[in-house]
C-alpha positions as CSV (number, residue, x, y, z in Angstrom):
1,M,46.9,-40.3,34.3
2,E,44.0,-41.1,36.0
3,T,43.2,-44.7,36.8
4,R,40.6,-46.4,35.0
5,K,38.0,-48.4,37.0
6,I,36.1,-51.6,35.3
7,I,32.7,-51.6,36.0
8,A,29.6,-53.8,35.1
9,K,27.6,-52.6,32.4
10,E,24.8,-52.5,34.7
11,E,26.3,-49.7,36.7
12,L,25.7,-47.4,33.7
13,L,22.2,-46.9,34.9
14,H,23.5,-44.8,37.7
15,A,26.0,-43.2,35.7
16,R,25.9,-39.4,34.4
17,F,27.8,-38.2,31.5
18,P,29.3,-34.9,30.3
19,Q,27.2,-32.9,27.6
20,K,30.4,-31.9,25.6
21,D,32.1,-34.6,23.4
22,V,35.3,-36.0,25.3
23,L,37.0,-36.0,22.0
24,Q,38.1,-32.8,20.5
25,D,39.9,-34.0,17.4
26,D,37.9,-34.8,14.3
27,V,40.1,-37.6,13.2
28,Q,39.8,-39.2,16.6
29,K,35.8,-39.0,16.4
30,V,35.9,-40.7,12.8
31,L,38.2,-43.4,14.3
32,R,35.7,-43.9,17.2
33,K,32.5,-44.2,15.0
34,L,34.5,-46.7,12.7
35,S,35.6,-48.8,16.0
36,L,31.8,-48.7,17.2
37,Q,30.7,-49.7,13.8
38,K,33.1,-52.7,14.0
39,A,32.1,-53.6,17.7
40,E,28.5,-53.7,16.4
41,K,29.2,-56.1,13.5
42,L,31.5,-58.3,15.9
43,G,28.6,-58.3,18.6
44,N,26.0,-59.3,16.4
45,G,27.9,-61.8,14.4
46,H,29.9,-63.3,17.0
47,K,28.8,-62.2,20.3
48,S,32.4,-60.8,20.8
49,K,33.0,-58.5,23.7
50,V,34.9,-55.3,23.4
51,R,36.5,-53.1,26.0
52,I,34.9,-49.5,26.1
53,E,36.8,-46.6,27.8
54,F,34.7,-43.8,28.6
55,T,34.3,-40.8,30.8
56,S,31.5,-39.9,33.6
57,L,30.2,-36.4,34.5
58,N,32.7,-36.1,37.3
59,H,35.5,-36.8,34.8
60,K,36.1,-40.3,36.3
61,F,37.3,-42.7,33.6
62,N,35.8,-46.1,33.4
63,I,35.9,-49.2,31.4
64,V,33.2,-51.6,30.5
65,N,33.8,-55.1,28.6
66,T,30.7,-55.9,26.8
67,T,28.8,-56.7,23.8
68,V,27.8,-53.8,21.5
69,W,24.4,-54.4,19.7
70,A,23.7,-51.4,18.1
71,A,25.6,-47.8,17.5
72,T,24.1,-44.7,16.3
73,E,25.3,-41.4,16.0
74,E,24.4,-40.4,19.7
75,Y,24.1,-43.7,21.7
76,V,25.6,-47.2,21.8
77,M,23.3,-50.0,22.9
78,L,25.0,-52.8,24.8
79,K,24.1,-56.1,25.8
80,G,21.3,-56.1,28.4
81,G,19.5,-53.1,27.0
82,M,22.3,-50.5,28.5
83,F,23.0,-47.3,26.6
84,L,26.1,-45.3,26.7
85,P,26.4,-42.0,25.0
86,V,29.0,-41.9,22.1
87,S,30.3,-38.5,23.1
88,A,31.5,-40.0,26.6
89,I,33.5,-42.9,24.6
90,L,37.1,-42.2,24.7
91,N,38.5,-45.4,23.0
92,V,37.2,-49.0,21.9
93,E,39.6,-51.8,21.9
94,F,39.3,-55.4,20.5
95,G,40.6,-58.6,21.5
């Protein structure tokens, strides 16, 4: 298993992401969507941070601890105006 690197959300400005969704299973995609919706509610209502695991174009696994301000079908907007494509997200953790 690859080591996941914690990065600052500002580093997303320089990241490149795969065109293809990193999740293949439809159930996992639905769970990701529900997690992102929950993260958005927590971010807007309580300013709570979540841990988002994602992959970059060179298949490096990364983690960003941040507040989610908005989640659409294609992108997640994080605190500070940073964007992360939903298709690059592997997992969302709370707590």
